[in-house]
N, C-alpha and C positions, 0 to 999 in steps of 0.2 A: 801837452795840449790835448784836450779830449776830442774824440771824433764827432763829427756832425752827424745828424740823422741821415743825410744823403750819403756820407761815407760808409756808415754802417749798412745802409740798404745795399750799396754796391758790393760790400763784402758778402752780404747774404745772397745776392744774385750769383756771385762767383761760386759759392758753395752749394747752391740750390740743387744741382743735379746729383749730389752725393749725400744721401741722408746721414751717414756717419759723420762726414765732415761738417755738414750743416748743423747737426745737433751739438757737435763739439764747439763750433763757433758760437752758437746761442749760449751754451753754458759759460763760455768765456765772457760774454757780454752782460749776463744777468748781474744786477746790482746785488748787494748783500741781502736786501729784502725786495721782493717783487709783489706787487698788488695783483693777485690772480682772480679773474672773474670768468664765468661762463655765462653765455646767453643762449638758452635759459640757464638760470642759476644752478650751480653744482654744489655738492656737499663740502668741497675743499676750498671754496671761494674765500678770499681774504688775503692778508699778507702771508707770504711764504718765504723762507730763506732761499736765496738764489741757489745755494749749493743743493738744496733738496729738489728744487725745480729742475736744475741741470741733470741731476741723477735720474729723476723721474722721466725726463725727456729722453735720456739715453736708453733707459729701460723700455720705453715705448717703441723706439726704433728697433731695438732687439726683438721685441715681441712681434712686430710686423714681419721682420725677417724670418722668424720661426714659423709664423703662420703661412707665409708665402715662400716656401723653400726654393723655388725656382727664380726668385727675385720678383721685383715689382717695378712698375713704371711710375714715375712721379713727375708731374708737370707743375711748375711753380710760376705764379705771377706775383711779383713783388713791387709795391708802389709806396711812395712816401705820401703821407697825409698829414701835413703840418709837422708836428713833432712826434709823429708816430709812423710806423711802417706796417702796412697791411700785406700779409702773406696768404695767398690762396693756393692751396695744393690740391691736385687731383691725383689720387693714388689708385692704381689698378694692378691686378695680378690674377693668378690662378691658384686656388686652394689645392691641397694635396689630392682631393677627390676629383679634381678637374673642373670644378665649378668656378666661374669668374666672380671677381669681387671688385667693387669700385666705391670710393668714398671721396667726398670733397671736404676739405677743412678751410676755415676762414679765421685767421688770427690777426689781431691788431696788437702790435708791440709798441708801448709808449716808451720814449727815449728822453732821458735827461742827463746832462753832463757826461755824455758818451757811454751811458749804460742803459740797459733795458730795465725799467722800473715798474712796468705794468704789462700784463698779458691778458687779453680778452679774447676768449674763444667764442666765436659767433657762429653757431650752427643750429638749425632747427632740431626739434626733439627727435625726429626720425633719424637724422644724420648723427646726432649725438649718440643715440642708442646703437646705431650701426657701428660707429667708431668704438664704443665700449665692447661690442661683440668681437670686433677684430682684435682689440687688445687682449681681451680675455682668452680668445682662441689661440693667441700666441703665448699664453702663460703669464700675462701681465697682471699683477695685483697691486693696487695702490698702497703706498705707505708714506709716512711723513718724515722719516729720517734717512739721511744718505747712508750708503754702505760704509762700514768702517774702513 
C-alpha cells in the first residue's frame, strides 16, 4: 500500500531538523521522473530523473555544509496542500569570514501514488540569486547525471 500525502508529510517533519536525513528521505521518495520547475523559471526546468534530482539535492546539502563549516540552523514549516506538501525552510549560519548568512526557501512537492512526482521551487529573483551564491560558495556545480 502506498503512503498518503499526509503520511509522507509526517515523515518529512520527522526528518526536518537533520538536513542529511531529510535529503536522504526526499531521495527515497522521488518518482523515477520528477517534473522540476522554478518560479521564476530556471534553466533546468522540466522532467528530470528522480535519481539525478536525489543526487543533486544531496550535493546541495554538502555544499551548504562546506560553506558554513561551523554548521547552520534550519527551521522548517511543512504543510499539506491538497495532494502536495509545501516546505518552507529558513537557513542561517556564519561564513568562515564571520559574516552572517540567511536564506529562505519555499518548495512545493506534488505527490501521486506515494511518490514525489513534482517539485516547484518558489522564490523571488533575489532569493534565488542568493541561494545560487550560497551553493556556488560551497563548491556546488549543477550537472545532469548522477555520480557513478
